[in-house]
C-alpha positions in Angstrom: -29.9 -4.2 -2.4 -27.2 -4.3 -5.0 -23.5 -4.6 -4.5 -20.9 -3.1 -6.8 -17.6 -4.7 -7.4 -14.7 -2.3 -7.8 -11.5 -3.2 -9.7 -8.6 -3.1 -7.2 -5.8 -4.0 -9.5 -4.5 -0.4 -9.5 -4.4 -0.4 -5.7 -2.5 -3.7 -5.6 0.1 -2.1 -7.8 0.3 0.8 -5.5 0.7 -1.6 -2.6 3.6 -3.5 -4.2 5.3 -0.2 -5.1 5.0 1.2 -1.6 6.2 -2.2 -0.2 9.3 -2.0 -2.4 9.8 1.6 -1.3 9.4 0.8 2.4 11.8 -2.2 2.2 14.3 0.0 0.4 14.0 2.6 3.1 14.5 -0.1 5.7 17.7 -1.3 4.0 19.3 2.0 3.0 17.9 4.6 5.5 16.5 2.7 8.5 15.7 5.8 10.6 13.3 6.9 7.8 11.5 3.5 7.6 8.3 5.0 9.2 7.9 7.3 6.3 6.7 4.5 4.0 4.3 2.9 6.4 1.3 5.3 5.8 1.5 4.7 2.1 1.9 1.0 2.6 -1.1 0.5 4.9 -3.3 2.9 3.1 -2.8 1.2 -0.2 -3.3 -2.2 1.5 -6.7 -1.1 2.8 -7.8 0.2 -0.6 -6.6 -3.0 -2.2 -8.7 -5.2 0.1 -11.6 -2.7 -0.5 -12.1 -2.1 3.2 -13.1 1.5 2.6 
């Protein structure tokens, strides 16, 4: 049984960008804060390679 290692650097970058976007939404338009959450958590799951 072999295990493959994927590079997750791209997904960490997506996570940091979506984190900044979500925080900006929270600061400037708090009622739209939920809009950034799917992107934030999806990119976090891919960054940890939990898929």
